[in-house]
Each structure stands twice: as structure tokens, then as C-alpha cells.
C-alpha positions in Angstrom: 16.1 -10.1 28.0 15.6 -10.9 24.2 19.6 -10.9 23.4 20.1 -13.2 26.4 17.4 -15.5 25.5 18.6 -15.6 21.7 22.3 -16.2 23.2 21.1 -19.1 25.5 19.1 -20.5 22.6 22.0 -20.6 20.4 24.2 -21.9 22.9 21.5 -24.7 23.8 21.3 -25.5 19.9 25.4 -25.6 19.9 25.4 -28.2 22.7 22.6 -30.1 21.4 23.6 -30.4 18.0 27.4 -31.5 19.3 25.5 -34.5 21.5 23.2 -35.0 18.9 25.8 -36.0 16.2 28.6 -37.0 18.5 27.2 -38.8 21.4 29.6 -41.9 20.7 32.5 -39.4 20.6 31.5 -37.9 23.8 30.9 -41.1 25.5 34.0 -42.6 24.4 36.1 -39.8 26.2 34.7 -41.6 29.6 34.6 -45.1 28.8 36.1 -47.8 26.2 32.9 -49.9 27.1 30.5 -50.5 24.4 27.7 -51.4 26.5 28.5 -48.1 28.3 28.3 -46.2 24.9 25.2 -48.1 24.0 23.5 -46.9 27.0 24.6 -43.2 26.7 23.3 -43.4 23.2 20.0 -44.6 24.3 19.8 -41.8 27.1 20.9 -38.9 24.6 17.4 -38.0 23.5 16.2 -37.2 27.1 19.6 -35.4 27.8 19.1 -33.2 24.6 15.2 -32.0 25.9 16.8 -31.5 29.3 19.6 -29.3 28.1 17.1 -27.3 25.8 14.5 -26.8 28.6 17.3 -25.9 31.2 18.5 -23.3 28.8 15.2 -21.4 28.8 14.9 -21.7 32.5 17.9 -20.3 33.5 17.4 -17.2 31.3 13.8 -16.6 32.5 14.4 -17.2 36.2 17.4 -14.5 35.9 15.1 -12.2 34.5 12.4 -12.6 37.1 15.0 -12.1 39.8 16.6 -9.4 38.1 13.3 -7.4 37.7 12.8 -7.7 41.5 10.4 -10.5 41.6 12.4 -13.1 43.6 9.9 -14.1 45.5 7.5 -15.1 42.5 10.7 -16.7 40.9 11.3 -18.7 44.0 7.7 -19.9 44.2 7.7 -20.7 40.4 11.0 -22.9 40.5 9.7 -24.7 43.8 6.3 -25.4 41.9 7.7 -26.7 38.8 10.2 -28.7 40.9 7.9 -30.4 43.0 4.8 -30.2 40.8 6.4 -30.9 37.2 9.8 -32.2 38.0 9.3 -34.8 40.6 6.2 -36.3 39.1 7.9 -36.5 35.8 11.0 -38.2 37.3 8.8 -40.7 39.0 7.0 -41.3 35.9 10.2 -41.9 33.8 11.7 -43.8 36.2 9.3 -46.2 37.4 6.4 -46.3 34.8 8.9 -46.5 32.0 11.5 -48.3 33.9 14.5 -45.7 33.1 16.0 -46.0 36.6 19.4 -44.9 37.0 21.3 -45.9 34.0 
């Protein structure tokens, strides 16, 4: 688990750094519109947080399933989705008015 978690952290760090310092270049691959590039730049911090957290989740979920705790991993994934992910999405979408940019 230690090696896999470290590799996942390094991979997430590489992607996060590439997006953090090159988000305008990345957005320009898909659109020439300055307004779309600016919208992507404003959403980049949220994307960076999401990528970082998701890298940990994938490894830890795989370890739980591989060690024979499939039922526990299923309940943890469902619980975090419905009790953390969905309320957080509603909070960011409706309270902070991020919606679907």
C-alpha cells in the first residue's frame, strides 16, 4: 500500500502542477475563446483539489477491496458520496453559485 500510495501522490502532484502552471495552455487546446479560457482558470483550484483527493480515494478503495473488505469499501464509497459529495456539490452549486460552468 505504501508504494502505491506514494506513486499515486507523485502522479497527482505532476498533474496538479501541470494544471496549476499551464491551465491557460490546457484550456487553449480545446477553445480559442478568451472567455472560456478565463472560466477554466477560475475553476482550476477546485479541479486541483478534486484531483488530489481522488488520487487518494482510488488507492485506498483498491486496498480495501483487495484485502477482502469489499462490503466495507462499498459502504464507505456510498457513504462518502451521499453524505459528503452530494451535500458539497449542492453547497458549491447553489450557495456559492458555481452551477455548471
